[in-house]
C-alpha positions in Angstrom: 156.6 146.4 85.7 157.7 142.9 84.7 157.3 141.6 88.2 153.8 143.1 88.4 152.9 141.5 85.1 154.2 138.2 86.2 152.2 138.4 89.5 149.1 139.3 87.5 149.5 136.3 85.2 150.2 133.8 88.1 147.0 134.7 90.0 145.4 131.4 90.9 141.7 130.8 90.1 139.8 129.2 93.0 138.6 125.7 92.2 135.0 125.4 91.0 132.8 124.1 93.8 130.8 121.0 92.8 127.3 120.3 94.0 126.8 118.2 97.2 124.3 116.2 95.1 126.6 115.5 92.2 126.6 111.7 92.1 129.9 111.6 90.2 131.8 113.5 92.8 132.6 111.5 96.0 135.0 114.0 97.5 132.4 115.3 99.8 130.4 112.2 100.4 130.6 108.4 100.4 128.5 105.6 98.9 127.6 103.7 102.1 125.2 101.4 100.2 128.3 99.6 98.8 130.1 99.0 102.1 130.7 95.3 103.1 127.9 93.6 104.9 125.1 95.8 103.4 122.0 93.8 102.2 119.6 95.1 99.6 116.1 93.6 99.3 113.1 94.4 97.1 109.4 93.9 97.9 109.0 92.4 94.4 110.8 92.4 91.0 110.6 91.0 87.5 113.2 88.4 86.4 116.2 90.3 85.1 115.2 93.6 86.8 116.3 93.2 90.4 118.9 94.5 92.8 121.8 94.2 90.4 120.1 96.3 87.7 119.0 98.8 90.3 122.6 99.4 91.5 124.1 99.3 88.0 125.6 102.6 86.6 124.1 101.7 83.2 120.9 103.8 83.0 119.4 101.5 80.4 118.9 98.9 83.2 116.3 99.3 85.9 114.3 97.7 88.7 110.8 96.8 87.8 108.4 95.8 90.5 105.9 93.0 90.2 103.4 93.3 93.0 101.0 95.6 94.9 101.9 99.1 96.1 103.7 100.3 98.1 106.9 99.1 96.3 109.8 98.9 98.7 113.6 99.1 98.5 115.1 98.1 101.9 118.8 98.5 102.7 120.1 96.9 105.9 123.5 97.8 107.2 125.8 95.5 109.2 126.4 98.3 111.8 125.0 101.6 112.8 125.6 103.9 109.8 125.6 107.6 109.3 123.5 108.7 106.3 123.2 112.2 104.7 120.9 111.7 101.6 119.4 109.3 99.1 119.6 109.7 95.3 117.2 108.1 92.8 117.3 108.3 89.0 113.8 108.6 87.5 113.0 108.9 83.8 109.4 109.8 82.9 110.2 110.0 79.2 111.1 106.3 79.0 109.1 104.8 81.8 105.8 106.9 81.5 103.2 105.4 83.9 105.9 103.3 85.6 107.7 106.5 86.9 107.3 107.1 90.7 105.7 110.5 91.6 105.4 110.1 95.4 108.2 108.6 97.4 109.0 108.4 101.1 112.3 107.6 102.8 111.9 105.7 106.1 114.7 104.8 108.6 115.2 103.1 111.9 117.0 100.4 113.9 114.7 97.5 113.0 112.0 96.7 110.4 109.3 97.3 113.0 110.3 100.8 114.1 110.9 102.6 110.7 109.7 106.2 110.7 109.3 108.6 107.8 112.2 111.0 107.3 111.6 112.7 104.0 108.7 112.6 101.5 108.6 114.2 98.1 106.0 114.5 95.4 106.9 115.1 91.7 104.9 116.0 88.6 107.0 114.5 85.8 110.4 113.5 87.3 113.3 113.4 84.9 116.9 112.7 86.1 118.4 112.6 89.6 116.1 113.3 92.5 117.6 113.6 96.0 116.2 113.2 99.5 118.0 115.0 102.2 118.0 113.1 105.5 118.0 115.2 108.7 116.2 115.6 112.0 113.8 118.2 110.8 110.1 117.9 110.8 108.9 115.7 107.9 105.8 118.0 107.4 108.0 120.8 106.0 107.9 121.3 102.3 110.3 119.1 100.3 113.6 120.6 99.4 114.6 121.2 95.8 117.9 120.2 94.3 120.3 123.1 94.9 124.0 123.8 94.3 126.5 125.0 96.8 126.3 128.5 95.5 122.7 128.8 96.7 123.5 127.4 100.1 124.6 129.4 103.1 128.3 128.9 103.8 129.1 126.5 106.6 132.1 125.1 108.2 132.9 123.0 105.1 134.0 126.0 103.0 130.8 127.0 101.2 129.3 123.5 101.0 126.6 124.2 103.5 127.4 121.0 105.4 126.4 122.5 108.6 122.8 122.0 107.5 123.3 118.3 106.6 123.7 116.6 109.9 122.2 113.4 108.6 120.8 110.5 110.6 122.2 107.3 112.2 120.3 104.1 111.4 120.5 100.3 110.8 117.9 100.2 108.1 116.8 102.7 105.4 113.8 102.1 103.2 112.6 103.7 99.9 108.8 103.5 99.6 107.1 104.2 96.2 103.6 105.4 97.2 102.3 106.5 93.8 103.2 106.4 90.1 102.7 108.7 87.1 99.2 108.4 85.7 98.3 106.0 88.6 100.5 103.2 87.2 100.6 99.9 89.1 104.2 98.7 88.9 107.2 101.0 89.1 110.6 101.7 87.4 113.7 103.0 89.3 116.9 103.2 87.2 119.4 103.7 90.0 119.5 104.1 93.8 122.5 105.4 95.8 122.7 105.8 99.6 125.1 108.5 100.7 127.0 109.2 103.9 129.7 111.6 105.0 133.2 111.2 103.7 135.5 108.7 105.4 137.9 111.3 106.8 135.6 112.7 109.4 135.0 116.0 107.5 131.4 116.1 108.4 131.4 117.9 111.7 131.8 115.5 114.7 131.6 112.3 112.7 134.7 110.8 114.2 133.5 111.4 117.8 130.1 109.9 117.0 131.8 106.8 115.6 134.0 106.4 118.6 130.9 106.7 120.9 129.0 104.1 118.8 132.0 101.8 118.9 132.4 102.2 122.7 128.7 101.4 123.2 128.9 98.4 121.0 131.9 97.0 122.9 130.1 97.5 126.2 127.1 95.5 124.9 129.4 92.8 123.6 131.1 92.5 127.0 127.8 92.2 128.8 126.5 89.6 126.4 129.7 87.5 126.7 129.5 87.6 130.5 125.9 86.3 130.4 126.8 83.6 127.9 129.8 82.5 130.1 127.5 82.0 133.1 125.0 80.0 131.0 127.7 77.7 129.7 129.0 77.1 133.2 125.6 76.1 134.5 124.9 73.8 131.6 128.3 72.0 131.8 127.9 71.5 135.6 131.0 73.6 136.5 130.9 76.1 139.3 130.9 79.7 138.2 134.2 81.5 138.2 135.1 84.1 140.8 135.1 86.8 138.1 131.3 86.6 137.9 131.2 88.0 141.5 130.7 86.4 144.8 127.5 88.1 145.7 125.5 85.9 143.4 127.2 82.5 144.2 124.3 81.3 146.3 121.8 81.9 143.6 124.0 80.3 140.9 124.6 77.2 143.2 120.8 76.8 143.5 120.5 77.1 139.7 123.2 74.5 139.3 121.4 72.1 141.7 118.1 72.7 139.8 119.9 71.9 136.5 121.4 68.7 137.9 118.0 67.6 139.3 116.3 68.1 135.9 119.0 66.2 134.2 118.7 63.3 136.7 114.9 63.2 136.4 115.0 63.3 132.6 115.2 59.4 132.0 112.4 58.7 134.5 110.3 61.4 132.9 110.9 59.9 129.4 110.0 56.4 130.7 106.8 57.7 132.2 105.8 59.4 129.0 106.6 56.3 127.0 104.4 54.1 129.4 101.6 56.6 129.1 101.8 56.6 125.3 101.7 52.8 125.3 98.7 52.7 127.6 96.9 55.2 125.5 97.4 53.1 122.4 96.3 49.8 123.8 92.6 50.6 124.4 92.4 52.0 120.8 93.7 48.6 119.5 91.2 46.7 121.6 88.2 48.8 120.7 87.6 47.3 117.2 87.6 43.7 118.5 85.3 44.7 121.4 82.9 46.5 119.0 83.0 43.5 116.6 82.2 41.1 119.5 79.3 43.2 120.6 77.9 43.3 117.0 78.1 39.6 116.8 76.4 39.2 120.1 73.6 41.5 119.0 73.2 39.6 115.8 73.1 36.3 117.6 70.5 37.7 120.0 68.4 39.0 117.1 68.7 35.6 115.3 67.8 33.6 118.4 64.9 36.0 119.1 63.6 35.6 115.5 64.0 31.8 115.7 62.1 31.6 119.0 59.3 33.8 117.7 59.1 31.6 114.6 58.9 28.5 116.7 56.3 30.0 118.9 54.2 31.0 115.8 54.5 27.4 114.5 53.5 25.9 117.8 50.5 28.3 118.0 49.5 27.3 114.5 49.8 23.6 115.3 47.7 24.0 118.4 45.1 25.9 116.5 45.1 23.4 113.7 44.9 20.6 116.3 42.0 22.3 118.0 40.2 22.7 114.7 40.7 19.1 114.0 
């Protein structure tokens, strides 16, 4: 009886599962927006209401835009990064017409290839709003904030992580498309970019990272080989045997072309200098030539008027003499 009672009293209670969207719990996610090398930029902001206030845990601070819509928050990562969702804190009670009501999350590898991933519209948003990032069609209805108890159990032990594959990108952008009561500028009190936990709990995260790292090393090796050939050509050295013997003839001709251009450079510079000097000389002589021509014209007019005056005088004298 005593052992049964002891066993009954020592029954362990399973730990309470916390929401995947709980911003205070980082056991099942990671703040990738704070990792080294990440750059945050804003389309516009009021002095004292910029990136530092947007990322602060103090909800009395905020980002306030100062420009035309859409208002943008752009986060650029230093490497290809795995994202699961974005969390924004909005407060319609304090911000009123400054509160965003329609937002779009875009992502891509460059600023010119960003595509919409998730769009949500709110009536009167109050508190944390989350944007799940996955590969589903963006035309599907926006998801609501749900706890783990409402999700289907996945491989993560009831966290439903099988649904949250996330995306890989270099840039993620938060676009404020409309505000409450058609407000112009916007207020966002905090923005957090989330990714899977560091330990590789999120499915095949470790394998994906290894593949990304291998691809990056291959690109770096190819770039270094090309740069080595360029440096060899510019310095006048023969390319090394590691570059391959099949392209030696082409590289020799490139080297000869480089040497020919370097040898012809002084002569070309002298030719350009002579042409510039010749082009300047006529411009300097034109004023004196034009002045001499004007003087000649003036003299011709003066002599013509003098001769006409003399002729008129002679004619008058003749007429006067004839009258006499």
